[in-house]
PDB file of N, CA, C and O in Angstrom, chain B, residues numbered from 101:
ATOM      1  N   UNK B 101       2.500   7.573 -10.316  1.00  0.00           N
ATOM      2  CA  UNK B 101       2.057   8.946 -10.422  1.00  0.00           C
ATOM      3  C   UNK B 101       3.284   9.832 -10.631  1.00  0.00           C
ATOM      4  O   UNK B 101       4.291   9.697  -9.936  1.00  0.00           O
ATOM      5  N   UNK B 102       3.182  10.722 -11.583  1.00  0.00           N
ATOM      6  CA  UNK B 102       4.294  11.624 -11.899  1.00  0.00           C
ATOM      7  C   UNK B 102       4.465  12.683 -10.798  1.00  0.00           C
ATOM      8  O   UNK B 102       3.505  13.062 -10.127  1.00  0.00           O
ATOM      9  N   UNK B 103       5.694  13.143 -10.633  1.00  0.00           N
ATOM     10  CA  UNK B 103       5.993  14.157  -9.626  1.00  0.00           C
ATOM     11  C   UNK B 103       5.189  15.438  -9.875  1.00  0.00           C
ATOM     12  O   UNK B 103       4.740  16.084  -8.929  1.00  0.00           O
ATOM     13  N   UNK B 104       5.009  15.803 -11.147  1.00  0.00           N
ATOM     14  CA  UNK B 104       4.253  17.017 -11.452  1.00  0.00           C
ATOM     15  C   UNK B 104       2.793  16.880 -11.001  1.00  0.00           C
ATOM     16  O   UNK B 104       2.181  17.844 -10.540  1.00  0.00           O
ATOM     17  N   UNK B 105       2.253  15.675 -11.143  1.00  0.00           N
ATOM     18  CA  UNK B 105       0.886  15.431 -10.692  1.00  0.00           C
ATOM     19  C   UNK B 105       0.804  15.503  -9.164  1.00  0.00           C
ATOM     20  O   UNK B 105      -0.144  16.061  -8.611  1.00  0.00           O
ATOM     21  N   UNK B 106       1.801  14.934  -8.494  1.00  0.00           N
ATOM     22  CA  UNK B 106       1.855  15.022  -7.031  1.00  0.00           C
ATOM     23  C   UNK B 106       1.962  16.478  -6.575  1.00  0.00           C
ATOM     24  O   UNK B 106       1.303  16.888  -5.619  1.00  0.00           O
ATOM     25  N   UNK B 107       2.796  17.253  -7.269  1.00  0.00           N
ATOM     26  CA  UNK B 107       2.964  18.666  -6.920  1.00  0.00           C
ATOM     27  C   UNK B 107       1.648  19.417  -7.106  1.00  0.00           C
ATOM     28  O   UNK B 107       1.308  20.291  -6.308  1.00  0.00           O
ATOM     29  N   UNK B 108       0.920  19.077  -8.148  1.00  0.00           N
ATOM     30  CA  UNK B 108      -0.375  19.705  -8.400  1.00  0.00           C
ATOM     31  C   UNK B 108      -1.374  19.378  -7.292  1.00  0.00           C
ATOM     32  O   UNK B 108      -2.102  20.256  -6.829  1.00  0.00           O
ATOM     33  N   UNK B 109      -1.408  18.113  -6.870  1.00  0.00           N
ATOM     34  CA  UNK B 109      -2.294  17.703  -5.779  1.00  0.00           C
ATOM     35  C   UNK B 109      -1.895  18.410  -4.491  1.00  0.00           C
ATOM     36  O   UNK B 109      -2.752  18.894  -3.753  1.00  0.00           O
ATOM     37  N   UNK B 110      -0.596  18.469  -4.221  1.00  0.00           N
ATOM     38  CA  UNK B 110      -0.105  19.142  -3.021  1.00  0.00           C
ATOM     39  C   UNK B 110      -0.493  20.616  -3.041  1.00  0.00           C
ATOM     40  O   UNK B 110      -0.932  21.157  -2.026  1.00  0.00           O
ATOM     41  N   UNK B 111      -0.334  21.258  -4.179  1.00  0.00           N
ATOM     42  CA  UNK B 111      -0.693  22.665  -4.320  1.00  0.00           C
ATOM     43  C   UNK B 111      -2.188  22.867  -4.039  1.00  0.00           C
ATOM     44  O   UNK B 111      -2.571  23.782  -3.311  1.00  0.00           O
ATOM     45  N   UNK B 112      -3.005  22.026  -4.609  1.00  0.00           N
ATOM     46  CA  UNK B 112      -4.460  22.110  -4.405  1.00  0.00           C
ATOM     47  C   UNK B 112      -4.816  21.952  -2.924  1.00  0.00           C
ATOM     48  O   UNK B 112      -5.610  22.722  -2.383  1.00  0.00           O
ATOM     49  N   UNK B 113      -4.221  20.949  -2.277  1.00  0.00           N
ATOM     50  CA  UNK B 113      -4.515  20.705  -0.863  1.00  0.00           C
ATOM     51  C   UNK B 113      -3.985  21.823   0.027  1.00  0.00           C
ATOM     52  O   UNK B 113      -4.626  22.187   1.013  1.00  0.00           O
ATOM     53  N   UNK B 114      -2.824  22.368  -0.313  1.00  0.00           N
ATOM     54  CA  UNK B 114      -2.270  23.501   0.432  1.00  0.00           C
ATOM     55  C   UNK B 114      -3.201  24.703   0.356  1.00  0.00           C
ATOM     56  O   UNK B 114      -3.484  25.352   1.363  1.00  0.00           O
ATOM     57  N   UNK B 115      -3.670  24.987  -0.849  1.00  0.00           N
ATOM     58  CA  UNK B 115      -4.559  26.132  -1.020  1.00  0.00           C
ATOM     59  C   UNK B 115      -5.874  25.929  -0.276  1.00  0.00           C
ATOM     60  O   UNK B 115      -6.402  26.867   0.322  1.00  0.00           O
ATOM     61  N   UNK B 116      -6.405  24.705  -0.311  1.00  0.00           N
ATOM     62  CA  UNK B 116      -7.628  24.404   0.436  1.00  0.00           C
ATOM     63  C   UNK B 116      -7.406  24.569   1.937  1.00  0.00           C
ATOM     64  O   UNK B 116      -8.258  25.105   2.646  1.00  0.00           O
ATOM     65  N   UNK B 117      -6.254  24.102   2.409  1.00  0.00           N
ATOM     66  CA  UNK B 117      -5.956  24.120   3.837  1.00  0.00           C
ATOM     67  C   UNK B 117      -5.704  25.533   4.358  1.00  0.00           C
ATOM     68  O   UNK B 117      -6.203  25.905   5.420  1.00  0.00           O
ATOM     69  N   UNK B 118      -4.934  26.313   3.613  1.00  0.00           N
ATOM     70  CA  UNK B 118      -4.509  27.615   4.110  1.00  0.00           C
ATOM     71  C   UNK B 118      -5.393  28.769   3.654  1.00  0.00           C
ATOM     72  O   UNK B 118      -5.397  29.834   4.272  1.00  0.00           O
ATOM     73  N   UNK B 119      -6.137  28.560   2.579  1.00  0.00           N
ATOM     74  CA  UNK B 119      -6.917  29.659   2.017  1.00  0.00           C
ATOM     75  C   UNK B 119      -6.068  30.615   1.197  1.00  0.00           C
ATOM     76  O   UNK B 119      -6.566  31.618   0.686  1.00  0.00           O
ATOM     77  N   UNK B 120      -4.789  30.303   1.075  1.00  0.00           N
ATOM     78  CA  UNK B 120      -3.859  31.113   0.281  1.00  0.00           C
ATOM     79  C   UNK B 120      -3.857  30.620  -1.153  1.00  0.00           C
ATOM     80  O   UNK B 120      -4.244  29.485  -1.432  1.00  0.00           O
ATOM     81  N   UNK B 121      -3.414  31.489  -2.068  1.00  0.00           N
ATOM     82  CA  UNK B 121      -3.226  31.092  -3.457  1.00  0.00           C
ATOM     83  C   UNK B 121      -1.738  31.139  -3.754  1.00  0.00           C
ATOM     84  O   UNK B 121      -1.083  32.159  -3.542  1.00  0.00           O
ATOM     85  N   UNK B 122      -1.213  30.029  -4.244  1.00  0.00           N
ATOM     86  CA  UNK B 122       0.202  29.929  -4.576  1.00  0.00           C
ATOM     87  C   UNK B 122       0.313  29.827  -6.087  1.00  0.00           C
ATOM     88  O   UNK B 122      -0.319  28.972  -6.705  1.00  0.00           O
ATOM     89  N   UNK B 123       1.115  30.698  -6.679  1.00  0.00           N
ATOM     90  CA  UNK B 123       1.268  30.653  -8.137  1.00  0.00           C
ATOM     91  C   UNK B 123       2.081  29.434  -8.552  1.00  0.00           C
ATOM     92  O   UNK B 123       1.875  28.876  -9.629  1.00  0.00           O
ATOM     93  N   UNK B 124       2.998  29.030  -7.696  1.00  0.00           N
ATOM     94  CA  UNK B 124       3.860  27.892  -7.999  1.00  0.00           C
ATOM     95  C   UNK B 124       4.432  27.377  -6.689  1.00  0.00           C
ATOM     96  O   UNK B 124       4.565  28.124  -5.720  1.00  0.00           O
ATOM     97  N   UNK B 125       4.768  26.100  -6.670  1.00  0.00           N
ATOM     98  CA  UNK B 125       5.418  25.532  -5.495  1.00  0.00           C
ATOM     99  C   UNK B 125       6.893  25.340  -5.796  1.00  0.00           C
ATOM    100  O   UNK B 125       7.262  24.500  -6.617  1.00  0.00           O
ATOM    101  N   UNK B 126       7.723  26.106  -5.141  1.00  0.00           N
ATOM    102  CA  UNK B 126       9.165  25.962  -5.271  1.00  0.00           C
ATOM    103  C   UNK B 126       9.586  24.799  -4.386  1.00  0.00           C
ATOM    104  O   UNK B 126       9.310  24.797  -3.187  1.00  0.00           O
ATOM    105  N   UNK B 127      10.258  23.805  -4.975  1.00  0.00           N
ATOM    106  CA  UNK B 127      10.634  22.611  -4.203  1.00  0.00           C
ATOM    107  C   UNK B 127      11.589  22.922  -3.063  1.00  0.00           C
ATOM    108  O   UNK B 127      11.708  22.132  -2.126  1.00  0.00           O
ATOM    109  N   UNK B 128      12.267  24.055  -3.126  1.00  0.00           N
ATOM    110  CA  UNK B 128      13.192  24.402  -2.045  1.00  0.00           C
ATOM    111  C   UNK B 128      12.497  25.202  -0.941  1.00  0.00           C
ATOM    112  O   UNK B 128      13.123  25.537   0.065  1.00  0.00           O
ATOM    113  N   UNK B 129      11.208  25.509  -1.119  1.00  0.00           N
ATOM    114  CA  UNK B 129      10.476  26.285  -0.110  1.00  0.00           C
ATOM    115  C   UNK B 129      10.324  25.483   1.175  1.00  0.00           C
ATOM    116  O   UNK B 129       9.937  24.314   1.155  1.00  0.00           O
ATOM    117  N   UNK B 130      10.634  26.127   2.283  1.00  0.00           N
ATOM    118  CA  UNK B 130      10.472  25.515   3.598  1.00  0.00           C
ATOM    119  C   UNK B 130       8.981  25.397   3.911  1.00  0.00           C
ATOM    120  O   UNK B 130       8.231  26.363   3.770  1.00  0.00           O
ATOM    121  N   UNK B 131       8.566  24.225   4.330  1.00  0.00           N
ATOM    122  CA  UNK B 131       7.146  23.987   4.598  1.00  0.00           C
ATOM    123  C   UNK B 131       6.614  24.886   5.709  1.00  0.00           C
ATOM    124  O   UNK B 131       5.511  25.422   5.606  1.00  0.00           O
ATOM    125  N   UNK B 132       7.385  25.045   6.747  1.00  0.00           N
ATOM    126  CA  UNK B 132       6.899  25.800   7.893  1.00  0.00           C
ATOM    127  C   UNK B 132       7.163  27.292   7.765  1.00  0.00           C
ATOM    128  O   UNK B 132       6.255  28.094   7.984  1.00  0.00           O
ATOM    129  N   UNK B 133       8.374  27.679   7.418  1.00  0.00           N
ATOM    130  CA  UNK B 133       8.711  29.100   7.334  1.00  0.00           C
ATOM    131  C   UNK B 133       8.315  29.707   5.993  1.00  0.00           C
ATOM    132  O   UNK B 133       7.730  30.789   5.944  1.00  0.00           O
ATOM    133  N   UNK B 134       8.637  29.009   4.909  1.00  0.00           N
ATOM    134  CA  UNK B 134       8.364  29.550   3.580  1.00  0.00           C
ATOM    135  C   UNK B 134       6.892  29.570   3.230  1.00  0.00           C
ATOM    136  O   UNK B 134       6.425  30.487   2.554  1.00  0.00           O
ATOM    137  N   UNK B 135       6.142  28.552   3.689  1.00  0.00           N
ATOM    138  CA  UNK B 135       4.710  28.474   3.390  1.00  0.00           C
ATOM    139  C   UNK B 135       3.852  28.851   4.598  1.00  0.00           C
ATOM    140  O   UNK B 135       2.623  28.811   4.543  1.00  0.00           O
ATOM    141  N   UNK B 136       4.530  29.220   5.695  1.00  0.00           N
ATOM    142  CA  UNK B 136       3.852  29.644   6.927  1.00  0.00           C
ATOM    143  C   UNK B 136       2.875  28.599   7.466  1.00  0.00           C
ATOM    144  O   UNK B 136       1.769  28.931   7.891  1.00  0.00           O
ATOM    145  N   UNK B 137       3.291  27.346   7.443  1.00  0.00           N
ATOM    146  CA  UNK B 137       2.451  26.278   7.979  1.00  0.00           C
ATOM    147  C   UNK B 137       2.829  26.019   9.427  1.00  0.00           C
ATOM    148  O   UNK B 137       3.988  25.745   9.736  1.00  0.00           O
ATOM    149  N   UNK B 138       1.843  26.106  10.311  1.00  0.00           N
ATOM    150  CA  UNK B 138       2.115  25.745  11.696  1.00  0.00           C
ATOM    151  C   UNK B 138       1.851  24.249  11.866  1.00  0.00           C
ATOM    152  O   UNK B 138       1.484  23.566  10.910  1.00  0.00           O
ATOM    153  N   UNK B 139       2.037  23.749  13.072  1.00  0.00           N
ATOM    154  CA  UNK B 139       1.908  22.303  13.287  1.00  0.00           C
ATOM    155  C   UNK B 139       0.490  21.807  13.006  1.00  0.00           C
ATOM    156  O   UNK B 139       0.322  20.701  12.492  1.00  0.00           O
ATOM    157  N   UNK B 140      -0.522  22.592  13.327  1.00  0.00           N
ATOM    158  CA  UNK B 140      -1.900  22.199  13.032  1.00  0.00           C
ATOM    159  C   UNK B 140      -2.149  22.135  11.529  1.00  0.00           C
ATOM    160  O   UNK B 140      -2.807  21.217  11.041  1.00  0.00           O
ATOM    161  N   UNK B 141      -1.618  23.119  10.797  1.00  0.00           N
ATOM    162  CA  UNK B 141      -1.747  23.108   9.337  1.00  0.00           C
ATOM    163  C   UNK B 141      -1.100  21.859   8.754  1.00  0.00           C
ATOM    164  O   UNK B 141      -1.649  21.224   7.854  1.00  0.00           O
ATOM    165  N   UNK B 142       0.075  21.515   9.278  1.00  0.00           N
ATOM    166  CA  UNK B 142       0.802  20.346   8.775  1.00  0.00           C
ATOM    167  C   UNK B 142       0.020  19.063   9.031  1.00  0.00           C
ATOM    168  O   UNK B 142      -0.094  18.216   8.145  1.00  0.00           O
ATOM    169  N   UNK B 143      -0.517  18.917  10.235  1.00  0.00           N
ATOM    170  CA  UNK B 143      -1.283  17.713  10.560  1.00  0.00           C
ATOM    171  C   UNK B 143      -2.492  17.600   9.644  1.00  0.00           C
ATOM    172  O   UNK B 143      -2.761  16.532   9.093  1.00  0.00           O
ATOM    173  N   UNK B 144      -3.202  18.674   9.484  1.00  0.00           N
ATOM    174  CA  UNK B 144      -4.388  18.661   8.630  1.00  0.00           C
ATOM    175  C   UNK B 144      -4.017  18.378   7.176  1.00  0.00           C
ATOM    176  O   UNK B 144      -4.691  17.599   6.502  1.00  0.00           O
ATOM    177  N   UNK B 145      -2.954  19.005   6.697  1.00  0.00           N
ATOM    178  CA  UNK B 145      -2.495  18.779   5.328  1.00  0.00           C
ATOM    179  C   UNK B 145      -2.139  17.317   5.107  1.00  0.00           C
ATOM    180  O   UNK B 145      -2.523  16.727   4.097  1.00  0.00           O
ATOM    181  N   UNK B 146      -1.408  16.734   6.044  1.00  0.00           N
ATOM    182  CA  UNK B 146      -1.005  15.332   5.921  1.00  0.00           C
ATOM    183  C   UNK B 146      -2.211  14.410   5.938  1.00  0.00           C
ATOM    184  O   UNK B 146      -2.262  13.444   5.177  1.00  0.00           O
ATOM    185  N   UNK B 147      -3.180  14.695   6.794  1.00  0.00           N
ATOM    186  CA  UNK B 147      -4.400  13.884   6.805  1.00  0.00           C
ATOM    187  C   UNK B 147      -5.116  13.935   5.456  1.00  0.00           C
ATOM    188  O   UNK B 147      -5.598  12.915   4.962  1.00  0.00           O
ATOM    189  N   UNK B 148      -5.182  15.117   4.870  1.00  0.00           N
ATOM    190  CA  UNK B 148      -5.813  15.260   3.553  1.00  0.00           C
ATOM    191  C   UNK B 148      -5.029  14.509   2.480  1.00  0.00           C
ATOM    192  O   UNK B 148      -5.612  13.872   1.602  1.00  0.00           O
ATOM    193  N   UNK B 149      -3.708  14.589   2.561  1.00  0.00           N
ATOM    194  CA  UNK B 149      -2.856  13.876   1.597  1.00  0.00           C
ATOM    195  C   UNK B 149      -3.064  12.372   1.726  1.00  0.00           C
ATOM    196  O   UNK B 149      -3.245  11.675   0.728  1.00  0.00           O
ATOM    197  N   UNK B 150      -3.038  11.877   2.958  1.00  0.00           N
ATOM    198  CA  UNK B 150      -3.220  10.440   3.190  1.00  0.00           C
ATOM    199  C   UNK B 150      -4.566   9.960   2.654  1.00  0.00           C
ATOM    200  O   UNK B 150      -4.648   8.909   2.018  1.00  0.00           O
ATOM    201  N   UNK B 151      -5.609  10.727   2.910  1.00  0.00           N
ATOM    202  CA  UNK B 151      -6.936  10.356   2.413  1.00  0.00           C
ATOM    203  C   UNK B 151      -7.007  10.398   0.897  1.00  0.00           C
ATOM    204  O   UNK B 151      -7.571   9.498   0.275  1.00  0.00           O
ATOM    205  N   UNK B 152      -6.449  11.419   0.309  1.00  0.00           N
ATOM    206  CA  UNK B 152      -6.513  11.592  -1.147  1.00  0.00           C
ATOM    207  C   UNK B 152      -5.723  10.517  -1.880  1.00  0.00           C
ATOM    208  O   UNK B 152      -6.182   9.969  -2.883  1.00  0.00           O
ATOM    209  N   UNK B 153      -4.509  10.215  -1.363  1.00  0.00           N
ATOM    210  CA  UNK B 153      -3.624   9.274  -2.050  1.00  0.00           C
ATOM    211  C   UNK B 153      -3.733   7.849  -1.513  1.00  0.00           C
ATOM    212  O   UNK B 153      -3.105   6.936  -2.047  1.00  0.00           O
ATOM    213  N   UNK B 154      -4.521   7.658  -0.467  1.00  0.00           N
ATOM    214  CA  UNK B 154      -4.708   6.334   0.134  1.00  0.00           C
ATOM    215  C   UNK B 154      -3.374   5.730   0.601  1.00  0.00           C
ATOM    216  O   UNK B 154      -3.064   4.569   0.333  1.00  0.00           O
ATOM    217  N   UNK B 155      -2.600   6.564   1.309  1.00  0.00           N
ATOM    218  CA  UNK B 155      -1.321   6.121   1.864  1.00  0.00           C
ATOM    219  C   UNK B 155      -1.265   6.504   3.337  1.00  0.00           C
ATOM    220  O   UNK B 155      -2.085   7.280   3.826  1.00  0.00           O
ATOM    221  N   UNK B 156      -0.275   5.939   4.035  1.00  0.00           N
ATOM    222  CA  UNK B 156       0.001   6.327   5.411  1.00  0.00           C
ATOM    223  C   UNK B 156       1.417   6.874   5.463  1.00  0.00           C
ATOM    224  O   UNK B 156       2.354   6.261   4.952  1.00  0.00           O
ATOM    225  N   UNK B 157       1.558   8.028   6.084  1.00  0.00           N
ATOM    226  CA  UNK B 157       2.864   8.663   6.186  1.00  0.00           C
ATOM    227  C   UNK B 157       3.387   8.490   7.602  1.00  0.00           C
ATOM    228  O   UNK B 157       2.734   8.875   8.572  1.00  0.00           O
ATOM    229  N   UNK B 158       4.563   7.910   7.705  1.00  0.00           N
ATOM    230  CA  UNK B 158       5.227   7.677   8.976  1.00  0.00           C
ATOM    231  C   UNK B 158       5.640   9.017   9.593  1.00  0.00           C
ATOM    232  O   UNK B 158       6.235   9.855   8.916  1.00  0.00           O
ATOM    233  N   UNK B 159       5.328   9.215  10.863  1.00  0.00           N
ATOM    234  CA  UNK B 159       5.624  10.470  11.551  1.00  0.00           C
ATOM    235  C   UNK B 159       7.114  10.773  11.548  1.00  0.00           C
ATOM    236  O   UNK B 159       7.522  11.921  11.373  1.00  0.00           O
ATOM    237  N   UNK B 160       7.922   9.744  11.743  1.00  0.00           N
ATOM    238  CA  UNK B 160       9.376   9.945  11.752  1.00  0.00           C
ATOM    239  C   UNK B 160       9.863  10.467  10.403  1.00  0.00           C
ATOM    240  O   UNK B 160      10.690  11.376  10.348  1.00  0.00           O
ATOM    241  N   UNK B 161       9.347   9.891   9.313  1.00  0.00           N
ATOM    242  CA  UNK B 161       9.715  10.358   7.974  1.00  0.00           C
ATOM    243  C   UNK B 161       9.232  11.792   7.752  1.00  0.00           C
ATOM    244  O   UNK B 161       9.945  12.617   7.180  1.00  0.00           O
ATOM    245  N   UNK B 162       8.032  12.069   8.204  1.00  0.00           N
ATOM    246  CA  UNK B 162       7.458  13.396   8.030  1.00  0.00           C
ATOM    247  C   UNK B 162       8.280  14.446   8.757  1.00  0.00           C
ATOM    248  O   UNK B 162       8.456  15.555   8.252  1.00  0.00           O
ATOM    249  N   UNK B 163       8.777  14.114   9.921  1.00  0.00           N
ATOM    250  CA  UNK B 163       9.589  15.059  10.695  1.00  0.00           C
ATOM    251  C   UNK B 163      10.876  15.444   9.974  1.00  0.00           C
ATOM    252  O   UNK B 163      11.439  16.509  10.226  1.00  0.00           O
ATOM    253  N   UNK B 164      11.343  14.576   9.075  1.00  0.00           N
ATOM    254  CA  UNK B 164      12.559  14.879   8.308  1.00  0.00           C
ATOM    255  C   UNK B 164      12.259  15.706   7.059  1.00  0.00           C
ATOM    256  O   UNK B 164      13.185  16.196   6.413  1.00  0.00           O
ATOM    257  N   UNK B 165      10.994  15.867   6.712  1.00  0.00           N
ATOM    258  CA  UNK B 165      10.613  16.618   5.519  1.00  0.00           C
ATOM    259  C   UNK B 165      10.535  18.101   5.870  1.00  0.00           C
ATOM    260  O   UNK B 165       9.598  18.546   6.532  1.00  0.00           O
ATOM    261  N   UNK B 166      11.524  18.851   5.422  1.00  0.00           N
ATOM    262  CA  UNK B 166      11.575  20.276   5.737  1.00  0.00           C
ATOM    263  C   UNK B 166      11.100  21.153   4.579  1.00  0.00           C
ATOM    264  O   UNK B 166      10.599  22.257   4.790  1.00  0.00           O
ATOM    265  N   UNK B 167      11.264  20.652   3.360  1.00  0.00           N
ATOM    266  CA  UNK B 167      10.920  21.455   2.189  1.00  0.00           C
ATOM    267  C   UNK B 167       9.813  20.784   1.371  1.00  0.00           C
ATOM    268  O   UNK B 167       9.465  19.625   1.599  1.00  0.00           O
ATOM    269  N   UNK B 168       9.280  21.532   0.428  1.00  0.00           N
ATOM    270  CA  UNK B 168       8.278  20.984  -0.481  1.00  0.00           C
ATOM    271  C   UNK B 168       8.868  19.784  -1.225  1.00  0.00           C
ATOM    272  O   UNK B 168       8.195  18.766  -1.387  1.00  0.00           O
ATOM    273  N   UNK B 169      10.108  19.897  -1.673  1.00  0.00           N
ATOM    274  CA  UNK B 169      10.769  18.798  -2.370  1.00  0.00           C
ATOM    275  C   UNK B 169      10.897  17.560  -1.500  1.00  0.00           C
ATOM    276  O   UNK B 169      10.693  16.442  -1.973  1.00  0.00           O
ATOM    277  N   UNK B 170      11.237  17.754  -0.219  1.00  0.00           N
ATOM    278  CA  UNK B 170      11.325  16.631   0.724  1.00  0.00           C
ATOM    279  C   UNK B 170       9.976  15.924   0.841  1.00  0.00           C
ATOM    280  O   UNK B 170       9.906  14.695   0.852  1.00  0.00           O
ATOM    281  N   UNK B 171       8.908  16.716   0.930  1.00  0.00           N
ATOM    282  CA  UNK B 171       7.570  16.140   1.062  1.00  0.00           C
ATOM    283  C   UNK B 171       7.182  15.386  -0.207  1.00  0.00           C
ATOM    284  O   UNK B 171       6.589  14.310  -0.134  1.00  0.00           O
ATOM    285  N   UNK B 172       7.513  15.943  -1.363  1.00  0.00           N
ATOM    286  CA  UNK B 172       7.220  15.250  -2.620  1.00  0.00           C
ATOM    287  C   UNK B 172       8.005  13.942  -2.713  1.00  0.00           C
ATOM    288  O   UNK B 172       7.471  12.930  -3.168  1.00  0.00           O
ATOM    289  N   UNK B 173       9.270  13.955  -2.284  1.00  0.00           N
ATOM    290  CA  UNK B 173      10.078  12.725  -2.258  1.00  0.00           C
ATOM    291  C   UNK B 173       9.405  11.674  -1.364  1.00  0.00           C
ATOM    292  O   UNK B 173       9.305  10.504  -1.731  1.00  0.00           O
ATOM    293  N   UNK B 174       8.950  12.110  -0.196  1.00  0.00           N
ATOM    294  CA  UNK B 174       8.287  11.223   0.755  1.00  0.00           C
ATOM    295  C   UNK B 174       7.017  10.626   0.139  1.00  0.00           C
ATOM    296  O   UNK B 174       6.756   9.431   0.279  1.00  0.00           O
ATOM    297  N   UNK B 175       6.243  11.452  -0.532  1.00  0.00           N
ATOM    298  CA  UNK B 175       5.018  10.967  -1.164  1.00  0.00           C
ATOM    299  C   UNK B 175       5.328   9.965  -2.263  1.00  0.00           C
ATOM    300  O   UNK B 175       4.646   8.949  -2.394  1.00  0.00           O
ATOM    301  N   UNK B 176       6.362  10.250  -3.057  1.00  0.00           N
ATOM    302  CA  UNK B 176       6.751   9.316  -4.118  1.00  0.00           C
ATOM    303  C   UNK B 176       7.156   7.964  -3.534  1.00  0.00           C
ATOM    304  O   UNK B 176       6.760   6.919  -4.052  1.00  0.00           O
ATOM    305  N   UNK B 177       7.944   7.982  -2.458  1.00  0.00           N
ATOM    306  CA  UNK B 177       8.371   6.730  -1.820  1.00  0.00           C
ATOM    307  C   UNK B 177       7.166   5.952  -1.292  1.00  0.00           C
ATOM    308  O   UNK B 177       7.076   4.738  -1.476  1.00  0.00           O
ATOM    309  N   UNK B 178       6.253   6.645  -0.646  1.00  0.00           N
ATOM    310  CA  UNK B 178       5.076   5.975  -0.092  1.00  0.00           C
ATOM    311  C   UNK B 178       4.200   5.388  -1.187  1.00  0.00           C
ATOM    312  O   UNK B 178       3.673   4.286  -1.033  1.00  0.00           O
ATOM    313  N   UNK B 179       4.040   6.096  -2.273  1.00  0.00           N
ATOM    314  CA  UNK B 179       3.240   5.584  -3.388  1.00  0.00           C
ATOM    315  C   UNK B 179       3.923   4.384  -4.044  1.00  0.00           C
ATOM    316  O   UNK B 179       3.252   3.438  -4.457  1.00  0.00           O
ATOM    317  N   UNK B 180       5.252   4.420  -4.139  1.00  0.00           N
ATOM    318  CA  UNK B 180       5.992   3.290  -4.715  1.00  0.00           C
ATOM    319  C   UNK B 180       5.838   2.061  -3.816  1.00  0.00           C
ATOM    320  O   UNK B 180       5.634   0.953  -4.313  1.00  0.00           O
ATOM    321  N   UNK B 181       5.935   2.250  -2.500  1.00  0.00           N
ATOM    322  CA  UNK B 181       5.764   1.141  -1.561  1.00  0.00           C
ATOM    323  C   UNK B 181       4.351   0.579  -1.645  1.00  0.00           C
ATOM    324  O   UNK B 181       4.156  -0.634  -1.575  1.00  0.00           O
ATOM    325  N   UNK B 182       3.376   1.452  -1.792  1.00  0.00           N
ATOM    326  CA  UNK B 182       1.984   1.015  -1.924  1.00  0.00           C
ATOM    327  C   UNK B 182       1.837   0.157  -3.178  1.00  0.00           C
ATOM    328  O   UNK B 182       1.150  -0.864  -3.151  1.00  0.00           O
ATOM    329  N   UNK B 183       2.476   0.564  -4.277  1.00  0.00           N
ATOM    330  CA  UNK B 183       2.433  -0.200  -5.510  1.00  0.00           C
ATOM    331  C   UNK B 183       3.096  -1.550  -5.363  1.00  0.00           C
ATOM    332  O   UNK B 183       2.609  -2.542  -5.905  1.00  0.00           O
ATOM    333  N   UNK B 184       4.204  -1.604  -4.636  1.00  0.00           N
ATOM    334  CA  UNK B 184       4.901  -2.879  -4.405  1.00  0.00           C
ATOM    335  C   UNK B 184       4.049  -3.815  -3.566  1.00  0.00           C
ATOM    336  O   UNK B 184       4.025  -5.021  -3.812  1.00  0.00           O
ATOM    337  N   UNK B 185       3.351  -3.272  -2.579  1.00  0.00           N
ATOM    338  CA  UNK B 185       2.502  -4.101  -1.716  1.00  0.00           C
ATOM    339  C   UNK B 185       1.335  -4.678  -2.509  1.00  0.00           C
ATOM    340  O   UNK B 185       0.939  -5.822  -2.285  1.00  0.00           O
ATOM    341  N   UNK B 186       0.787  -3.903  -3.427  1.00  0.00           N
ATOM    342  CA  UNK B 186      -0.303  -4.404  -4.257  1.00  0.00           C
ATOM    343  C   UNK B 186       0.175  -5.518  -5.170  1.00  0.00           C
ATOM    344  O   UNK B 186      -0.542  -6.489  -5.409  1.00  0.00           O
ATOM    345  N   UNK B 187       1.411  -5.371  -5.687  1.00  0.00           N
ATOM    346  CA  UNK B 187       1.964  -6.361  -6.620  1.00  0.00           C
ATOM    347  C   UNK B 187       2.277  -7.670  -5.907  1.00  0.00           C
ATOM    348  O   UNK B 187       2.236  -8.743  -6.510  1.00  0.00           O
ATOM    349  N   UNK B 188       2.587  -7.574  -4.631  1.00  0.00           N
ATOM    350  CA  UNK B 188       2.957  -8.781  -3.867  1.00  0.00           C
ATOM    351  C   UNK B 188       1.753  -9.508  -3.464  1.00  0.00           C
ATOM    352  O   UNK B 188       1.848 -10.548  -2.814  1.00  0.00           O
TER     353      UNK B 188
END
């Protein structure tokens, strides 16, 4: 899955979760301060992402994701690992 497609899915899920409309997702935007996501918003967003992409996100990895770009990197890694597991 291309990063732009992941960003589009993330944008859609963010808007569904928060009720806000974002014209664009800046990869340097802070998830909590820049997008005003509290811990409940983050948990719900991650659950939606996991369900949509059929992946599991490690809590430790998630705690290191501070920006939109960090989260997209994390999603790319998880999707790549999922692909490797299917191939094996």
